[in-house]
N, C-alpha and C positions, 0 to 999 in steps of 0.2 A: 440530178437538177431539177429545178422548178422553173418555168419560165414564165411571166406575167405581162401580154402584149397583147391583152383584153378589147379597151381599146380601139387599138390599130386593125385587129383583126374582124370588129362587129365592124370598121369604119373602110373595111378593105371585101368581106366578102369572107376572110383565109380563115383558118385557124389555128397554123402551125407556127410556133414560137423557131423552127427552125429556117421559116423568110425571113430571119432580118435583113439580110446583108440586104434583099431583093427591094426591102421596106426603106433604105436608108436615106434615099432622098426625100423619102416625110412622115420622118420620124427622129424623132433626138432620143438613143437608150442607150440608159445610164443602168450602173447593177449592182450588186446591191449581195456582201454575204451575209448568212445568217443559219441560228440553227434551228434546221427545219424535222431535226434525228434524235431520237437520243434525252436524256432526261432532262435537259434544257430546252428542252423546243417549245417551250410554252411559253417562254420571250419572244425568241425568234416566229414562229406563225406570229402573235398578236405583234411583232412589226412587222413582218410580211404587209399582213390584213390592212394597218394602216397607212402602208403605201399604196397598196393597189389602191386604195379605197379615193386615197388624195388625188393618186392618177388618172383615175378616171373623174373624177369631178372639173380636174386642170383640162382634159381631153375636152368636154362635155360642152367647160366654157372657150373652145378654141383654141386648145393646145398652146404649146409655146413659139415661140420667132415668128409671127403669124402667120400659122394654122397648120404650125403643123406637131404631127403625135406626142410627148415624150410616152416611149416603154420602158418596160426593167425584165433586165432578168437576171432573177434571184439565184443566186449558187444555194446550195446546202452543205454549213461546215460540221455539223451535226456535234457541233462544240471541240473538235481538233483543231488546233492549230497548225499542222501541216497541211489539212484536208483545207482549211481555212486561207492559205497558202497558194495553194495550188487553185482552187479559186478563184483569187485575185489575180495571179497570175493568167490565166483562161482568159478574165475576161477584162486585161488589160490587150493579151496580145493577142485574143484569135479573133473578141468579140468587140475590143478595140471604142470602147468604151471611155467616156472622160471624167471617169465620177464614179468614186465608190459609195451606197450606203454600207453602212456594219463594218468590222463588223460587230455581234451581239454582244463577246463579253470580250473586255480588258485585257486577257491573259493572251485573244484570238489578234485581238490589233497589236499589242505588242511584236507580236508575231507577223502581220499583216502590214502595218506600218513606214516599216525602214524600207521595203518591198516598193510599198505605188506611193512612195517619198521617193525615192528613188528615180521615180520614173514620170515625176512628177502629177501624178492621177491625182485629184483632190480626192479625198477619204472622208467620210463623215459620219464618226461616234454618235448612233443615239440612246444609246444605251450602256459605251462606255465612261465610268465613274471615278477610275484610278487618278493617284496624279501620276502625271510625267505625258498622259496620254498625247498631250496635243504638242511635247516639247520636243517627238518623237521629229516634228519637221515641219517646216510651211507648209503643206497640203494637207495635212491634218488638224482636221475642227471636230468640234463635235456639241449635239446640238442640248446633251445629258451634261445635268448639272454636278459637280464632283461631290464624289461624300462629303468632302471638305466644306463644302457651303449648307451639306443637307444635315451635315450629323448635327453638327453644335447645336444647332434648331433645336432639335431631338431632345439632346441630351439637357439643356437648357430648362426642355419643358414637364423635362421631368423632373426636377430639382423644383421648378417651383409647384407648379400643380402639384404631386405625388411625394413631396419632401425627401427625393434621394439623394442617402448622404453615400451608403456604401455598395460598391458594384462588385462582381463578379466579368468574368470579360472571358471570350470565347470564338477563335478565331479559325479557319482552313487554313494552314498553314503552307496548303504545299500550292494557292490559284494567288494569282499577283493581286488580283480580283478583293479578294477575302481583304487580304495581306494589308492593301491600303486603303480599305473602309477600317479595317481595325487599327492601324497608324492614325486615323481621325477619332478614330471614337476615346484610342488615352490622348491624344493632344487634350480632345474637348473635358474629357472627365478629369485632365490635370488642373486643367484654367479651369475648369468651377467647384475647384476642392474636392471633388468626389474622393472618399478613401477606394483604393482599388486591392482588394480582397486577395484575389489571386487573376492568374493568365494563364487559362486552359490553351491547345491547340488539340486538333482533331485534322485527317484528312477528306481530302472532298467526295472524297467516296464512301466514308466511314460509315456505318448504320447501326455502332455501340457509343454511346457515348455514359455509360453509367456510371464509370471509374469519377470521368470525367463531372459530371454530377452529384455525384454521392459526395464528394470531397467539398462539392461550392453547397452542398445543403447546407453543410454543419458548420458553414459561418455565415448565417444568419442573416446575407447580401438584401439589401432592399431590390437589386435589380441583378437583371445580369444581362449582357451585352452580348450580341452574335453579329459577326459580321462571318455567311457566306453565300451561300444562293440559294435556294428554296428549299430543294430537299432534305438538307442536309440539319436546317434549321428548325423542318416540320419535326424529321426526329427529335432532335433535342427538347423540340416541345411536347411533344407524347411523350416520352422517355421521364423528362421532364416529374410529368404532375405523376406519369404512372408509378415514378420513389417516393409521392408523395410531398414535393415541393407547389406547396400552397399560394392558392392565385393571389396574392399578398405580396409578393416575388416579382416586376414584371420583368418581363421582359422589353429590350428595345432592339430592333432589326435596324438593318442598314439596307440598301439598294440591293439587296438579294431578298427582302422580306417584301420585298411592294409587284407581289403577283397574286390572284388569286385563287392559286395552285395551292396557297399557305391553307388557307380557312378545307378548300380538295382536303386536302392531305390530314391536314392534321388538328379539325371539327374544335372544336369546343376547349381543346389545351391552347387553342391560338389564343385564348381571348382571353382581350389586354395588352397584348403586345400591342407597342409603340413604336410610329416609323414615320422617317418625314417623308414628302412626297413634293414633287414641285405641280402635281395634277391632283385634280380629286371630280371625280364621278360627278360629283349633283354641285361642283359648281355654278352658278344661272345665270352666269354675260349667256349671250343669245350664239354668240358661233360653237358656245361646246356644247350649252345642248342641243343644236341640229345636230352636232359631231357624235353624242348620246345615244341620237334616236335612232338618225344613220344608219352609224356601226349596228346596233341593235338590230335595226328591219335588214341589214343584207347578212348579218352573219348568225343572226338568232342567238347571238350573247352578249353583256356589254365588255364594252373596251377598258381596257385597264392603260397603268401609263404609261406602258411600250409602246402598244398604240398609240397613245394620243401625240408620242413624242414620234413617233415617224410618221403620221400623218401629218403635223407642222412640218417637218424635217421638208417631205418632199415638197410641200408647197413651197417655201424657202427656195427648194433646188430650183423648180421651174421658176421664182422670181430671177433669183440668181442669173441663168440660163436665158430670159432675156434685156434684163441689163448690161449683159455683157455681149449678147447679139448678136451671140456666137454661141455653138458646143463644144469649144476648144476650154480644155481644162485649165491652163494658163488665163485667162480671159475668165471662169466661171468663178476660180481661186480670186480676181481681185471683184467680182463683183458681190463674193460673197461675204469679204469684212463688210463692204457700204448694206448688209443685211438690217430694212426699220421693217421686224415681221409683226401684225399683231396674228396672233391663233387662240388654237382652245387653250395653251399654256397657258397664253397670256400674252404682254409684249417683248421682242424680243432682238438682241442684239450680238452681235460678237466683239469680243475684247481683244487687244492686236494681237496678242496671244491666243486668240480664234477657240475658249473656251464661250459658255453664256455670260452676257457680259451682269447678270442683276440673279442673286436669290434672294428676290422680295416677295414673291407667292409661293414659297414653301408654307407648306403644312405639315399640319402631327397629328397620323390618323392612327387610330389605336381598331383593333379587329373581336369586333362582338358576335356569334353566332353564323361568320363563315365570311364575314362580308366587313370590309373598312368603311369609316365613318368615321367625320372630326372629328379628334378627342379634347372635350371639353372640361 
């Protein structure tokens, strides 16, 4: 278990997260369920970092509800649906949180959402991009743009700037996130008139993709679209180049590829990959540049999209609590629907369906030398 009560502890001279109940009158405690261990922990650790940094800034500026500290209890799901559900039940039943941020993956959210929605506890996904997330119930929100909004922008760019006409598609068929991303990719490809030469599947824990890639190599496609989390995507890229697929064959990723881990694992094999993102580290506005500078100073590494989304989400949550004038979930829910926030991701509002209201800020990135840059 990971608990973060840094600001409250500093203010009251204590260090133990076990003292949450004793602090109840002086704090508003929210929960989070994130992947902090296991293969996909890079996403959850980035989210946790963004949440904690925002929380400390909120508390330094006076907290919420006229001076109460905002506190955060983070539970590790380890990427396991059952563990995520147990974590959510603990946060709701024992810790009495009015709001949960997360879980990290869409698979986990599809398990947790019915539980938290049934208990009328607001649950906000910062990285859950699969179709159907908010349809689970009136208490389920997300600040992450659905892939159905992002992927068409990436595919259109690939067509207009690279002349892509023929593609192969690959996706992890045992992962709801990857399957939803594939569905968005297929719809975008068909809308743009791409010829889909083949559709290949694999398991999310597979490490050998040679059969699929050998088949694709024989088809002379312009690009390969892959929907999966970062580890299998990196493995596919490495094996593709080892098998001799030329760099002229571009890879197009979904939201799972939006992680610095891609460059760390795949190295030069990731050069040229395209991915759409609602955020970019080099965005020039003052709020974003301060966020990047402060994050680097605090954690000794650059933030990624997942940290940025989490940072904005915590600020959105704090504003909603203040608008609600209460730490009750029902009132926070109503206040969230009136969100009008400008953060490092840009202007943000929720739709009536509790999704992000606009995809206007999507940029297409490419990876070069292990780092993302704007594709021009």
